[in-house]
C-alpha positions as CSV (number, residue, x, y, z in Angstrom):
1,M,36.8,-53.5,-15.6
2,F,35.3,-50.6,-14.7
3,A,32.1,-49.5,-16.5
4,D,32.7,-45.8,-15.4
5,R,35.5,-43.7,-16.7
6,V,36.3,-40.6,-14.7
7,L,38.1,-37.9,-15.9
8,S,38.9,-34.8,-14.0
9,G,42.2,-32.0,-14.5
10,M,43.9,-29.2,-12.5
11,R,45.5,-26.0,-14.1
12,P,49.3,-26.1,-13.2
13,T,49.6,-23.2,-10.5
14,G,52.9,-24.5,-8.7
15,S,52.5,-26.3,-5.2
16,L,48.8,-27.2,-4.3
17,H,47.9,-26.2,-0.6
18,L,45.5,-27.9,1.7
19,G,42.3,-26.7,0.2
20,H,43.1,-28.5,-3.0
21,Y,43.5,-31.7,-0.7
22,H,40.4,-31.4,0.8
23,G,38.6,-29.9,-2.1
24,V,39.6,-32.5,-4.8
25,L,42.7,-34.6,-4.3
26,K,41.1,-36.8,-1.1
27,N,38.3,-37.4,-3.7
28,W,40.7,-38.5,-6.3
29,V,42.5,-41.0,-4.2
30,K,39.2,-42.7,-3.5
31,M,37.9,-42.7,-6.7
32,Q,41.1,-44.4,-8.4
33,H,39.9,-47.4,-6.5
34,E,36.2,-47.3,-7.5
35,F,36.3,-46.0,-11.5
36,E,38.7,-46.0,-14.2
37,C,40.4,-42.8,-13.8
38,L,42.3,-40.3,-15.8
39,F,43.9,-36.9,-14.2
40,F,45.7,-34.8,-16.3
41,V,47.4,-31.4,-16.1
42,A,45.5,-28.7,-17.8
43,D,48.7,-26.5,-19.2
44,W,47.1,-25.5,-22.1
45,H,44.1,-23.8,-20.0
46,A,47.0,-22.4,-17.8
47,L,47.7,-20.0,-20.9
48,T,44.3,-18.9,-21.4
49,T,44.9,-16.7,-18.4
50,H,48.6,-16.7,-18.3
51,Y,49.5,-16.6,-21.9
52,D,52.0,-13.7,-21.3
53,N,54.2,-15.5,-18.6
54,P,54.3,-19.0,-19.5
55,Q,57.7,-19.6,-18.0
56,V,55.8,-20.3,-14.4
57,I,54.2,-23.1,-16.3
58,E,56.6,-25.7,-16.7
59,Q,57.9,-25.9,-13.2
60,S,54.4,-25.6,-11.6
61,V,53.6,-28.6,-14.1
62,W,56.2,-30.8,-11.9
63,D,55.7,-29.2,-8.9
64,M,51.8,-30.1,-9.2
65,V,52.5,-33.8,-10.3
66,V,54.8,-34.4,-7.2
67,D,51.7,-33.1,-4.9
68,W,49.3,-35.2,-6.7
69,L,51.5,-38.2,-5.9
70,A,52.2,-37.3,-2.4
71,A,48.7,-36.8,-1.7
72,G,48.2,-40.7,-2.4
73,V,47.4,-40.5,-6.2
74,D,48.6,-43.9,-7.7
75,P,49.7,-44.1,-10.9
76,A,49.1,-48.2,-10.6
77,H,45.4,-47.3,-10.6
78,A,45.0,-44.0,-12.3
79,T,46.5,-42.3,-15.4
80,L,48.3,-39.2,-15.1
81,F,49.3,-37.1,-18.0
82,I,50.0,-33.7,-19.4
83,Q,47.1,-32.3,-21.7
84,S,49.7,-30.6,-24.2
85,R,51.3,-34.4,-24.7
86,V,48.4,-35.5,-26.3
87,P,47.9,-33.1,-29.3
88,E,44.7,-35.1,-30.1
89,H,42.8,-32.9,-27.5
90,A,43.9,-29.8,-29.8
91,E,42.5,-31.6,-33.0
92,L,39.3,-32.3,-31.5
93,H,39.1,-28.9,-30.3
94,L,39.5,-27.2,-33.5
95,L,36.9,-29.8,-35.4
96,L,34.4,-29.2,-32.8
97,S,35.0,-25.3,-33.1
98,M,33.3,-26.1,-36.7
99,I,29.8,-26.6,-35.2
100,T,30.0,-24.6,-32.0
101,P,27.4,-21.8,-32.3
102,L,29.5,-18.4,-31.0
103,G,26.4,-17.8,-28.7
104,W,26.8,-21.2,-26.8
105,L,30.3,-19.9,-25.7
106,E,29.5,-16.1,-24.7
107,R,26.8,-17.2,-22.3
108,M,28.8,-19.3,-20.3
109,P,28.6,-18.0,-16.7
110,T,32.1,-18.2,-16.0
111,Y,32.8,-16.1,-19.1
112,K,32.0,-12.7,-17.7
113,D,32.6,-13.9,-14.2
114,Q,36.4,-14.3,-14.9
115,Q,36.5,-11.5,-17.0
116,E,35.6,-9.1,-14.0
117,K,37.7,-11.2,-11.3
118,L,40.8,-10.7,-13.9
119,S,40.2,-7.3,-14.9
120,G,43.8,-6.5,-14.9
121,K,44.5,-8.7,-17.6
122,D,43.4,-8.6,-21.2
123,L,41.2,-11.5,-21.6
124,S,39.8,-10.8,-25.0
125,T,41.2,-13.4,-26.8
126,Y,39.7,-16.3,-28.8
127,G,41.5,-18.8,-26.6
128,F,39.9,-17.3,-23.3
129,L,36.4,-17.3,-24.9
130,G,36.8,-20.7,-26.6
131,Y,38.4,-22.1,-23.5
132,P,35.0,-24.2,-22.2
133,L,35.4,-25.8,-25.9
134,L,38.6,-27.2,-25.0
135,Q,37.4,-28.4,-21.7
136,S,34.4,-30.1,-23.6
137,A,36.9,-31.6,-26.0
138,D,39.2,-32.9,-23.1
139,I,36.5,-34.8,-21.7
140,L,35.0,-36.1,-25.2
141,I,38.4,-37.3,-26.6
142,Y,38.2,-40.1,-23.7
143,R,34.4,-40.7,-23.9
144,A,34.6,-40.0,-20.2
145,T,31.1,-41.2,-18.6
146,Q,31.4,-39.1,-15.3
147,V,33.3,-35.7,-14.6
148,P,33.3,-34.4,-10.7
149,V,33.0,-31.1,-10.1
150,G,31.7,-28.4,-7.8
151,E,28.0,-26.8,-8.4
152,D,29.4,-24.0,-10.2
153,Q,31.1,-26.3,-13.0
154,V,27.7,-27.9,-13.6
155,P,26.7,-25.4,-16.6
156,H,30.2,-26.4,-18.3
157,I,29.4,-30.3,-18.5
158,E,25.7,-29.5,-19.8
159,F,27.7,-27.6,-22.8
160,T,29.8,-30.7,-23.1
161,R,26.8,-33.0,-23.1
162,E,24.9,-30.2,-25.9
163,I,28.3,-30.4,-28.1
164,A,28.3,-34.1,-28.0
165,R,24.6,-34.0,-28.7
166,R,25.0,-31.6,-31.9
167,F,28.2,-33.5,-33.2
168,N,26.0,-36.5,-33.1
169,H,23.4,-35.2,-34.7
170,I,25.2,-33.7,-37.6
171,Y,27.5,-36.6,-38.2
172,G,25.8,-39.6,-36.9
173,R,23.9,-40.2,-40.0
174,E,25.8,-43.1,-41.2
175,V,24.8,-44.6,-44.9
176,G,23.2,-47.9,-44.3
177,F,23.0,-47.2,-40.3
178,A,20.1,-49.4,-39.6
179,D,21.5,-52.4,-41.7
180,K,24.9,-52.0,-40.0
181,A,22.9,-51.9,-36.5
182,E,20.8,-55.1,-37.3
183,A,24.0,-56.9,-38.3
184,A,25.7,-56.0,-35.1
185,I,22.4,-57.2,-33.3
186,K,23.3,-60.9,-34.7
187,K,26.6,-60.5,-33.4
188,M,25.4,-60.9,-29.4
189,G,23.8,-64.1,-30.2
190,G,20.2,-65.2,-30.4
191,K,19.0,-64.8,-26.8
192,K,21.0,-61.4,-26.2
193,G,20.2,-60.2,-29.6
194,R,16.3,-60.7,-29.3
195,L,16.3,-59.4,-25.7
196,Y,18.3,-56.3,-26.8
197,S,15.4,-56.0,-29.7
198,E,12.7,-56.4,-27.3
199,L,14.3,-53.5,-25.1
200,R,14.5,-51.0,-27.8
201,T,11.0,-51.7,-29.1
202,R,9.7,-51.0,-25.8
203,Y,11.8,-47.7,-25.2
204,Q,10.8,-46.5,-28.7
205,E,7.3,-47.4,-28.7
206,Q,6.4,-46.9,-25.0
207,G,9.0,-44.7,-23.8
208,D,10.0,-47.1,-21.2
209,E,13.0,-45.3,-19.2
210,E,14.1,-48.6,-17.8
211,A,14.2,-50.3,-20.7
212,L,16.3,-47.8,-22.2
213,L,18.9,-48.0,-19.1
214,A,18.4,-51.9,-19.1
215,G,19.5,-52.1,-23.0
216,K,22.4,-49.7,-22.3
217,A,23.6,-52.0,-19.4
218,L,23.3,-55.0,-22.0
219,L,25.4,-53.2,-24.2
220,D,28.1,-52.5,-21.6
221,E,28.4,-56.2,-20.8
222,Q,28.9,-57.2,-24.7
223,Q,32.8,-58.1,-25.0
224,N,33.0,-59.4,-28.5
225,L,31.5,-56.5,-30.1
226,S,33.9,-53.7,-31.7
227,H,33.5,-50.1,-30.3
228,G,31.6,-48.8,-33.7
229,D,29.1,-51.7,-33.4
230,R,28.8,-51.1,-29.7
231,E,28.3,-47.0,-30.2
232,R,26.1,-48.1,-33.5
233,L,23.7,-50.1,-31.5
234,F,23.5,-47.2,-28.7
235,G,22.3,-45.0,-31.0
236,Y,20.1,-47.4,-32.6
237,L,18.6,-48.0,-29.0
238,E,17.8,-44.3,-28.5
239,G,16.3,-43.9,-32.2
240,S,19.2,-41.9,-33.0
241,G,22.3,-42.2,-35.4
242,K,25.6,-43.8,-34.6
243,M,26.8,-42.2,-31.2
244,I,30.2,-40.9,-32.1
245,L,30.7,-38.9,-28.8
246,S,29.2,-39.8,-25.6
247,E,27.6,-37.4,-23.2
248,P,29.4,-37.3,-19.7
249,Q,27.5,-37.1,-16.6
250,A,28.6,-34.2,-13.8
251,M,29.4,-36.1,-10.8
252,L,28.9,-33.2,-8.0
253,T,31.3,-33.2,-5.4
254,A,31.1,-31.8,-1.7
255,A,32.4,-28.2,-1.5
256,S,36.2,-28.2,0.3
257,R,35.6,-27.6,4.0
258,M,39.1,-26.2,4.1
259,P,39.4,-22.9,5.7
260,G,42.4,-20.7,5.1
261,L,44.5,-18.7,8.0
262,D,42.3,-16.0,8.2
263,G,38.7,-17.6,8.2
264,Q,38.0,-17.2,4.5
265,K,38.2,-19.8,1.8
266,M,41.7,-21.0,1.6
267,S,43.3,-19.6,-1.7
268,K,46.7,-18.5,-3.0
269,S,44.8,-14.7,-4.0
270,Y,44.0,-14.4,-0.4
271,G,47.8,-15.1,0.9
272,N,46.4,-17.4,3.7
273,T,47.3,-20.8,2.3
274,L,49.4,-24.1,3.8
275,T,50.9,-26.1,1.1
276,L,50.6,-29.6,1.0
277,R,54.3,-30.3,1.8
278,E,55.1,-27.1,4.0
279,D,57.8,-27.8,6.7
280,E,56.5,-28.2,10.3
281,A,58.3,-25.2,11.4
282,S,56.6,-22.8,8.6
283,V,53.1,-24.7,9.4
284,S,53.5,-24.0,13.4
285,K,54.5,-20.4,13.2
286,K,51.6,-19.5,10.4
287,I,48.7,-21.5,12.7
288,R,50.4,-19.9,16.1
289,T,50.1,-16.5,14.7
290,M,46.5,-17.0,12.9
291,P,44.2,-13.9,14.3
292,T,41.5,-15.2,16.9
293,D,38.3,-13.5,18.1
294,P,38.8,-10.0,18.6
295,A,37.1,-10.0,21.5
296,R,40.1,-12.0,23.4
297,I,42.4,-9.2,24.1
298,R,43.7,-10.2,27.5
299,R,44.4,-14.1,28.3
300,T,41.4,-13.6,31.0
301,D,38.9,-12.5,28.9
302,P,36.5,-14.9,27.9
303,G,35.9,-15.9,23.9
304,N,33.5,-17.0,21.5
305,P,34.5,-19.7,19.1
306,D,32.2,-19.1,16.4
307,K,34.0,-15.8,15.8
308,C,37.6,-17.1,15.7
309,P,39.2,-18.6,12.6
310,V,40.9,-21.2,14.8
311,W,37.8,-22.8,15.4
312,Q,37.0,-23.5,11.6
313,L,40.0,-25.6,11.3
314,H,39.2,-27.4,14.5
315,Q,36.1,-28.3,12.6
316,V,38.2,-30.3,9.9
317,Y,41.1,-31.6,12.5
318,S,39.9,-32.0,15.6
319,S,37.6,-34.6,17.7
320,D,34.0,-34.1,19.1
321,D,35.9,-34.1,22.5
322,T,38.4,-31.8,21.4
323,R,36.1,-29.4,20.2
324,Q,34.1,-29.7,23.1
325,W,37.3,-29.0,25.5
326,V,37.8,-25.8,23.1
327,R,34.5,-24.4,23.1
328,Q,34.4,-24.8,27.1
329,G,38.0,-23.6,27.6
330,C,37.2,-20.6,25.2
331,T,34.0,-19.3,26.7
332,S,35.0,-19.4,30.3
333,A,38.7,-18.4,29.5
334,A,40.1,-21.5,31.0
335,I,42.6,-21.8,28.3
336,G,44.4,-19.2,26.0
337,C,44.6,-18.9,22.3
338,I,47.7,-20.8,22.0
339,E,46.7,-23.7,23.9
340,C,43.3,-23.8,21.6
341,K,45.8,-23.9,18.5
342,Q,48.0,-26.8,19.6
343,P,45.6,-29.6,18.3
344,V,44.9,-28.1,15.0
345,I,48.8,-27.5,14.7
346,Q,49.4,-31.6,15.7
347,G,45.9,-32.3,13.3
348,V,47.6,-30.7,10.1
349,L,51.1,-31.8,10.7
350,D,49.8,-35.4,11.0
351,E,48.0,-34.9,7.8
352,Q,51.1,-33.7,5.9
353,R,53.6,-36.2,7.3
354,P,52.5,-39.2,5.0
355,M,52.5,-36.4,2.0
356,R,56.3,-35.2,2.8
357,E,57.5,-38.9,2.7
358,R,55.8,-39.9,-0.5
359,A,56.9,-36.8,-2.0
360,Q,60.5,-37.3,-0.7
361,Y,60.9,-40.4,-3.0
362,Y,60.3,-38.6,-6.1
363,L,62.2,-35.6,-5.5
364,D,64.9,-38.1,-4.9
365,D,64.8,-39.3,-8.1
366,P,62.6,-36.7,-10.5
367,T,63.3,-39.2,-13.5
368,L,60.2,-41.7,-11.8
369,V,57.7,-38.6,-12.2
370,R,58.9,-38.5,-15.9
371,N,58.4,-42.0,-16.4
372,I,54.9,-42.1,-14.9
373,I,54.0,-39.2,-16.8
374,A,55.6,-40.7,-20.3
375,D,53.5,-43.8,-19.3
376,G,50.5,-42.0,-18.8
377,C,50.4,-39.9,-21.8
378,E,50.9,-42.9,-23.9
379,K,47.8,-44.8,-22.5
380,A,45.8,-41.4,-22.6
381,R,47.0,-40.9,-26.1
382,K,46.0,-44.3,-27.1
383,L,42.5,-43.7,-26.2
384,A,42.4,-40.6,-27.7
385,T,43.8,-42.1,-31.2
386,E,40.6,-44.1,-30.9
387,T,38.0,-41.7,-30.7
388,M,39.6,-39.3,-33.3
389,R,39.8,-42.3,-35.8
390,D,35.8,-42.3,-35.7
391,V,35.7,-38.4,-35.6
392,R,37.8,-37.8,-38.9
393,E,35.4,-40.8,-40.1
394,A,32.5,-39.4,-39.6
395,M,33.2,-35.9,-40.6
396,G,34.5,-37.3,-43.9
397,L,38.5,-36.8,-43.4
398,S,39.4,-40.4,-43.3
399,Y,41.3,-40.3,-46.8
400,S,42.4,-43.4,-48.2
């Protein structure tokens, strides 16, 4: 069993492009073999900015899941599910909203930034203000330990950690906590129990961070402890109350190196994309008609690859030898722009071919995709139910 649980989601915006593949999906394919991974369709998040046009969301959901599968995300190694099919996300979001200071939401850097970028939409809604908290609920409901994000999203993870900390501080004061923690230590067995107590003393009396890490590792190894006892002992180790919600870490991912057809970042809003499963004729035509160095007006004019959007694609798809051939041929006018583009066309098509093949399997039988999502939702809901049981109990909502 993996020690770390990774959670990541994407808004359903329709068919994905190669920027999504290089920026997110390649990481997912790698991570699914290294961690316990949950990948979800953030359809409720799509409503925060597209509440007035929900019709686009449903088809976008299924197109996007097929793209995930086409990219190599494997339901045998990762749990794939849809956010709105696990209503516990909404319940935890609601309960967390009771303790979240309004100022924490208003100071989120993306709040004003998105309002400016999407100035044509009326985003003065509670849903838009509260979407970072829904994002936190998405993470905390699964007690995820790692959340892959780019640098611009790190504040959202820190916000989530603050929410978990605040919740644990308010609701982790369990009656008879110390007695229950000591009883849990005895369940670890004499030798491991003594080691835990020694590490706890070293951390609390001397501030020994290594002792804290060793204590957490020791608890992670314990198979005979219930989830409640384990969380109790995590809190007891740190000198706090019971840790009901665990604090996730940001897993920084490299920014996508995938440029668009015009040299800007690949984005639907720029109209410069190649989709994951775009047909070969369309890919070839788009790349052949890409702009090049404006100084190369005639075939005989020498060019400068650094001023050409095609050169950026060579950085992604071409070998060192090919790049050397391009630079030499372009600057000396020994090759024309069409020749220069051919290796890029071939590189993109080679990358897409297995994606199209994998996708076809699911397009031929759409029930396969529905079944994968149904299984994933069931697994996700089981984990979410366990968390909500502890949350309701901590908040005094477990009426008998």
